[in-house]
FITORVEX-283112 format. One record per residue (C-alpha): residue number from 1; residue in three letters; x, y negated, z negated. Coordinates in nm, 2 decimals. Layout:
<miros>
<NUM,'ALA',<X,Y,Z>> ...
</miros>
This chain:
<miros>
<1,'MET',<-4.52,10.96,0.52>> <2,'SER',<-4.49,10.64,0.36>> <3,'ALA',<-4.68,10.34,0.51>> <4,'GLY',<-4.41,10.19,0.64>> <5,'ASN',<-4.27,10.47,0.84>> <6,'LYS',<-4.63,10.56,1.01>> <7,'VAL',<-4.59,10.16,1.10>> <8,'LEU',<-4.26,10.23,1.30>> <9,'ARG',<-4.39,10.55,1.44>> <10,'ASP',<-4.63,10.38,1.62>> <11,'ILE',<-4.42,10.09,1.73>> <12,'VAL',<-4.18,10.33,1.84>> <13,'THR',<-4.45,10.52,2.04>> <14,'ASP',<-4.54,10.22,2.23>> <15,'LEU',<-4.19,10.10,2.30>> <16,'GLU',<-4.10,10.42,2.41>> <17,'SER',<-4.41,10.47,2.66>> <18,'VAL',<-4.25,10.10,2.79>> <19,'LEU',<-3.91,10.23,2.85>> <20,'ASN',<-4.03,10.54,2.99>> <21,'LYS',<-4.24,10.40,3.27>> <22,'CYS',<-3.94,10.22,3.41>> <23,'GLY',<-3.75,10.51,3.39>> <24,'VAL',<-3.44,10.31,3.17>> <25,'MET',<-3.19,10.56,2.97>> <26,'TYR',<-3.21,10.50,2.62>> <27,'HIS',<-3.19,10.61,2.26>> <28,'VAL',<-3.42,10.47,2.01>> <29,'PHE',<-3.35,10.49,1.65>> <30,'TYR',<-3.54,10.37,1.36>> <31,'ARG',<-3.55,10.34,0.96>> <32,'THR',<-3.76,10.18,0.68>> <33,'LYS',<-3.52,10.02,0.44>> <34,'SER',<-3.44,10.19,0.13>> <35,'VAL',<-3.57,10.07,-0.20>> <36,'MET',<-3.15,10.04,-0.33>> <37,'SER',<-3.11,9.82,0.00>> <38,'ILE',<-3.41,9.60,-0.07>> <39,'LYS',<-3.29,9.56,-0.44>> <40,'ASN',<-2.96,9.49,-0.34>> <41,'LYS',<-3.06,9.22,-0.08>> <42,'LEU',<-3.34,9.05,-0.24>> <43,'ASP',<-3.14,9.04,-0.57>> <44,'LYS',<-2.87,8.85,-0.42>> <45,'LYS',<-3.12,8.62,-0.19>> <46,'ALA',<-3.42,8.57,-0.37>> <47,'GLU',<-3.37,8.20,-0.51>> <48,'GLU',<-3.22,8.11,-0.16>> <49,'TYR',<-3.56,8.28,-0.01>> <50,'ARG',<-3.78,8.08,-0.22>> <51,'ARG',<-3.61,7.75,-0.20>> <52,'ARG',<-3.60,7.76,0.18>> <53,'ASN',<-3.96,7.91,0.19>> <54,'LYS',<-3.80,8.22,0.38>> <55,'LYS',<-3.86,8.61,0.38>> <56,'MET',<-3.68,8.90,0.46>> <57,'GLN',<-3.76,9.06,0.83>> <58,'ASP',<-3.63,9.36,0.86>> <59,'LEU',<-3.79,9.62,0.63>> <60,'LEU',<-3.89,9.79,0.94>> <61,'ALA',<-3.60,9.81,1.18>> <62,'LEU',<-3.49,9.99,1.51>> <63,'ARG',<-3.23,10.00,1.75>> <64,'ILE',<-3.23,10.04,2.10>> <65,'THR',<-2.94,10.20,2.25>> <66,'LEU',<-2.92,10.17,2.64>> <67,'TYR',<-2.66,10.36,2.88>> <68,'PHE',<-2.60,10.05,3.09>> <69,'THR',<-2.49,9.70,2.99>> <70,'ASP',<-2.71,9.54,3.25>> <71,'ASP',<-3.02,9.70,3.09>> <72,'VAL',<-2.97,9.50,2.81>> <73,'GLU',<-3.11,9.16,2.95>> <74,'LEU',<-3.36,9.36,3.12>> <75,'VAL',<-3.53,9.50,2.80>> <76,'HIS',<-3.41,9.16,2.60>> <77,'ASN',<-3.63,8.95,2.84>> <78,'TYR',<-3.90,9.19,2.84>> <79,'LEU',<-3.94,9.21,2.46>> <80,'SER',<-3.89,8.88,2.42>> <81,'SER',<-4.20,8.76,2.62>> <82,'GLN',<-4.43,8.93,2.46>> <83,'SER',<-4.69,8.77,2.25>> <84,'ASN',<-4.57,8.95,1.92>> <85,'PHE',<-4.21,8.82,1.98>> <86,'ASP',<-4.11,8.57,1.69>> <87,'ASN',<-3.74,8.51,1.69>> <88,'GLU',<-3.43,8.62,1.81>> <89,'SER',<-3.03,8.58,1.68>> <90,'VAL',<-2.79,8.62,1.99>> <91,'ASP',<-2.47,8.52,1.99>> <92,'GLU',<-2.32,8.35,2.27>> <93,'ALA',<-1.99,8.50,2.44>> <94,'GLU',<-1.70,8.30,2.43>> <95,'VAL',<-1.46,8.27,2.70>> <96,'ASP',<-1.12,8.31,2.48>> <97,'LYS',<-1.22,8.55,2.23>> <98,'PHE',<-1.34,8.94,2.23>> <99,'CYS',<-1.62,8.99,1.95>> <100,'PRO',<-1.94,9.19,1.86>> <101,'LYS',<-2.26,9.00,1.97>> <102,'ARG',<-2.56,9.00,1.77>> <103,'LEU',<-2.88,9.07,2.00>> <104,'ASN',<-3.14,9.10,1.72>> <105,'LEU',<-3.54,9.02,1.79>> <106,'VAL',<-3.79,9.00,1.52>> <107,'MET',<-4.13,9.08,1.61>> <108,'ARG',<-4.45,9.05,1.44>> <109,'VAL',<-4.66,9.35,1.36>> <110,'PRO',<-4.95,9.42,1.58>> <111,'ASP',<-5.27,9.33,1.41>> <112,'PHE',<-5.39,9.71,1.43>> <113,'LEU',<-5.10,9.82,1.20>> <114,'GLN',<-5.13,9.50,0.96>> <115,'GLN',<-5.31,9.72,0.69>> <116,'ASP',<-5.07,9.98,0.70>> <117,'MET',<-4.76,9.69,0.69>> <118,'LYS',<-4.94,9.56,0.38>> <119,'ALA',<-4.93,9.88,0.20>> <120,'ALA',<-4.56,9.92,0.33>> <121,'ILE',<-4.48,9.59,0.18>> <122,'LYS',<-4.67,9.66,-0.16>> <123,'GLU',<-4.51,9.99,-0.20>> <124,'THR',<-4.16,9.79,-0.23>> <125,'GLY',<-4.28,9.56,-0.51>> <126,'TYR',<-4.15,9.23,-0.34>> <127,'GLU',<-4.47,9.12,-0.17>> <128,'ASP',<-4.38,8.75,-0.21>> <129,'LEU',<-4.03,8.78,-0.04>> <130,'ILE',<-4.11,9.05,0.23>> <131,'ASP',<-4.26,8.95,0.58>> <132,'ASP',<-4.51,9.15,0.82>> <133,'THR',<-4.21,9.15,1.08>> <134,'TYR',<-3.99,9.43,1.18>> <135,'GLU',<-3.65,9.39,1.34>> <136,'ILE',<-3.51,9.50,1.70>> <137,'GLN',<-3.14,9.55,1.76>> <138,'ILE',<-3.06,9.64,2.11>> <139,'ARG',<-2.70,9.74,2.20>> <140,'THR',<-2.52,9.95,2.48>> <141,'ILE',<-2.43,10.31,2.43>> <142,'LEU',<-2.08,10.27,2.42>> <143,'SER',<-2.08,9.98,2.16>> <144,'GLU',<-2.30,10.15,1.92>> <145,'GLY',<-2.03,10.40,1.75>> <146,'TRP',<-1.79,10.08,1.73>> <147,'HIS',<-2.06,9.94,1.55>> <148,'GLU',<-2.12,10.20,1.30>> <149,'VAL',<-1.75,10.23,1.23>> <150,'GLU',<-1.75,9.86,1.15>> <151,'HIS',<-2.07,9.85,0.97>> <152,'ASP',<-2.00,10.11,0.73>> <153,'LEU',<-1.59,10.05,0.68>> <154,'ARG',<-1.55,9.68,0.76>> <155,'TYR',<-1.90,9.50,0.70>> <156,'LYS',<-1.99,9.67,0.39>> <157,'CYS',<-1.64,9.60,0.21>> <158,'LYS',<-1.53,9.28,0.36>> <159,'GLU',<-1.29,9.21,0.07>> <160,'GLU',<-1.06,9.50,0.18>> <161,'TRP',<-0.98,9.35,0.49>> <162,'ASP',<-0.84,9.02,0.35>> <163,'GLY',<-0.51,8.96,0.47>> <164,'PHE',<-0.53,9.21,0.73>> <165,'LYS',<-0.60,8.99,0.99>> <166,'GLU',<-0.38,9.16,1.28>> <167,'GLU',<-0.57,9.47,1.19>> <168,'SER',<-0.92,9.33,1.18>> <169,'ARG',<-0.79,9.16,1.54>> <170,'LEU',<-0.70,9.54,1.68>> <171,'LEU',<-1.05,9.66,1.54>> <172,'ASN',<-1.22,9.39,1.77>> <173,'GLY',<-0.97,9.47,2.05>> <174,'ILE',<-1.13,9.84,2.04>> <175,'TYR',<-1.49,9.65,2.10>> <176,'ALA',<-1.29,9.47,2.37>> <177,'THR',<-1.18,9.78,2.57>> <178,'LEU',<-1.55,9.93,2.53>> <179,'GLU',<-1.72,9.62,2.67>> <180,'SER',<-1.49,9.65,2.96>> <181,'SER',<-1.53,9.99,3.02>> <182,'GLU',<-1.90,9.94,3.04>> <183,'TRP',<-1.87,9.70,3.33>> <184,'SER',<-1.62,9.94,3.48>> <185,'MET',<-1.88,10.21,3.46>> <186,'LEU',<-2.13,9.98,3.64>> <187,'THR',<-1.86,9.94,3.92>> <188,'LEU',<-1.78,10.29,3.94>> <189,'PHE',<-2.14,10.41,4.01>> <190,'ASP',<-2.19,10.10,4.23>> <191,'ARG',<-1.90,10.26,4.44>> <192,'LEU',<-2.06,10.61,4.41>> <193,'SER',<-2.38,10.47,4.59>> <194,'TYR',<-2.20,10.31,4.82>> <195,'SER',<-1.99,10.59,4.95>> <196,'GLN',<-2.30,10.83,4.95>> <197,'TYR',<-2.50,10.57,5.17>> <198,'LYS',<-2.22,10.57,5.40>> <199,'ASN',<-2.22,10.97,5.41>> <200,'LYS',<-2.61,10.96,5.43>> <201,'THR',<-2.67,11.17,5.10>> <202,'TRP',<-2.99,11.00,5.05>> <203,'ASN',<-3.05,11.14,4.68>> <204,'SER',<-2.70,11.09,4.55>> <205,'MET',<-2.73,10.74,4.69>> <206,'LEU',<-3.08,10.66,4.51>> <207,'ARG',<-3.01,10.84,4.19>> <208,'ASN',<-2.65,10.64,4.15>> <209,'LYS',<-2.78,10.30,4.26>> <210,'MET',<-3.11,10.30,4.04>> <211,'ARG',<-2.96,10.47,3.72>> <212,'VAL',<-3.32,10.58,3.60>> <213,'ARG',<-3.43,10.89,3.46>> <214,'PHE',<-3.64,11.03,3.77>> <215,'ALA',<-3.97,11.27,3.77>> <216,'ASP',<-3.83,11.52,4.01>> <217,'LYS',<-3.51,11.67,4.20>> <218,'GLY',<-3.50,11.45,4.52>> <219,'LEU',<-3.65,11.28,4.84>> <220,'SER',<-3.91,11.46,5.07>> <221,'GLU',<-3.77,11.59,5.38>> <222,'LYS',<-3.93,11.36,5.57>> <223,'LEU',<-3.81,11.04,5.37>> <224,'CYS',<-3.45,11.14,5.41>> <225,'LYS',<-3.48,11.21,5.78>> <226,'TYR',<-3.63,10.83,5.85>> <227,'LEU',<-3.32,10.68,5.66>> <228,'SER',<-3.09,10.90,5.87>> <229,'ASP',<-3.25,10.80,6.15>> <230,'ASN',<-3.27,10.42,6.04>> <231,'ASN',<-2.98,10.30,5.91>> <232,'ALA',<-3.08,9.93,5.88>> <233,'THR',<-3.34,10.02,5.61>> <234,'ALA',<-3.12,10.25,5.48>> <235,'LYS',<-2.87,9.98,5.41>> <236,'SER',<-3.12,9.74,5.30>> <237,'LEU',<-3.22,10.01,5.02>> <238,'TYR',<-2.86,10.03,4.90>> <239,'ARG',<-2.83,9.67,4.87>> <240,'ALA',<-3.17,9.61,4.67>> <241,'ASN',<-3.15,9.43,4.35>> <242,'ARG',<-3.24,9.71,4.12>> <243,'THR',<-3.29,9.46,3.79>> <244,'LYS',<-3.55,9.27,4.00>> <245,'ILE',<-3.74,9.60,4.08>> <246,'LEU',<-3.72,9.73,3.73>> <247,'LYS',<-3.83,9.43,3.60>> <248,'LEU',<-4.13,9.40,3.78>> <249,'VAL',<-4.22,9.78,3.71>> <250,'MET',<-4.19,9.68,3.31>> <251,'GLU',<-4.41,9.37,3.36>> <252,'LYS',<-4.68,9.51,3.54>> <253,'ASN',<-4.71,9.84,3.34>> <254,'PHE',<-4.67,10.07,3.67>> <255,'SER',<-4.79,10.38,3.55>> <256,'TYR',<-4.65,10.64,3.81>> <257,'PRO',<-4.38,10.90,3.74>> <258,'LEU',<-4.07,10.78,3.90>> <259,'THR',<-4.03,11.03,4.18>> <260,'TYR',<-3.77,10.97,4.38>> <261,'ASP',<-4.01,10.92,4.68>> <262,'THR',<-4.21,10.66,4.48>> <263,'VAL',<-3.91,10.46,4.34>> <264,'LEU',<-3.82,10.46,4.71>> <265,'HIS',<-4.15,10.32,4.81>> <266,'LEU',<-4.11,10.07,4.52>> <267,'ILE',<-3.80,9.95,4.67>> <268,'ASN',<-3.92,9.90,5.03>> <269,'HIS',<-4.26,9.75,4.93>> <270,'ILE',<-4.10,9.45,4.66>> <271,'ILE',<-3.78,9.42,4.86>> <272,'VAL',<-3.72,9.58,5.18>> <273,'LYS',<-4.07,9.57,5.34>> <274,'ASP',<-3.99,9.80,5.62>> <275,'LYS',<-4.37,9.85,5.75>> <276,'LYS',<-4.26,10.19,5.94>> <277,'LEU',<-4.13,10.34,5.59>> <278,'ALA',<-4.47,10.21,5.45>> <279,'ILE',<-4.66,10.45,5.69>> <280,'PHE',<-4.54,10.73,5.45>> <281,'GLU',<-4.71,10.61,5.12>> <282,'ASP',<-4.94,10.78,4.93>> <283,'LYS',<-5.27,10.58,5.02>> <284,'ILE',<-5.36,10.55,4.64>> <285,'LEU',<-5.00,10.47,4.54>> <286,'LYS',<-5.05,10.18,4.84>> <287,'GLN',<-5.36,10.04,4.71>> <288,'ASP',<-5.19,10.01,4.37>> <289,'MET',<-4.86,9.87,4.47>> <290,'ASP',<-5.10,9.60,4.67>> <291,'ILE',<-5.25,9.52,4.37>> <292,'MET',<-4.95,9.49,4.13>> <293,'PHE',<-4.69,9.36,4.40>> <294,'GLY',<-4.89,9.21,4.69>> <295,'GLU',<-4.89,9.33,5.01>> <296,'LEU',<-4.65,9.39,5.32>> 
</miros>
């Protein structure tokens, strides 16, 4: 295993641990830039880099592909708040134009991996032109396929698209359709969750409301019965802010498995604050939630 792959493996392991704890649905892809790619890039940019006192920052790169578009901001905010965050390239959405938006973050390699990173840079033969950082791209799963096609068949051969503005516009239009579909998918799951709240099918309501990877199959019978008998609490649970809950779980390093019961208690503890429902909490879970999120 190359030094670069070793560094990436450790970085990805730590990142996946964070994402798994908050339950978001994702895939992570990663790569070390090939010798040929490094040569092609630096042969073109070496003079500019030296003149501007810059270095290449994507020797190591990884991509987080998220199932749902509302998780992009969640993960972006978490990563940009970390102590090893360096800089980012973020394209603002334009009201009257659909086009792909960059969301690329540059992170500094942690201190405990610096020796391996130095070895990885030395292996390239361009020690004076490569920084000890890595790049993270954040995308949604629907846009991922579009980006792959666009990168290989337009970005890498831009000259072939000269004079084909209409075709280029149509390719961007496909991206626009995918972006609209992502928002439609959120609306669909929200409608499902609402219908399941009305039908008192609590497991389905919670699953489609939270859209996380649960660690078990469903709520305990006692919690299902409580929700069926207490409609006001059930309604408050349905209306709870999902992003707020997952944001706190990430920030506070909440390490309990996300069972249905635990997620229900998290929503109650952070937002709903039904003291009768809190009686069902496990004592150790209650103590830890009190420390992390404050008492009811």
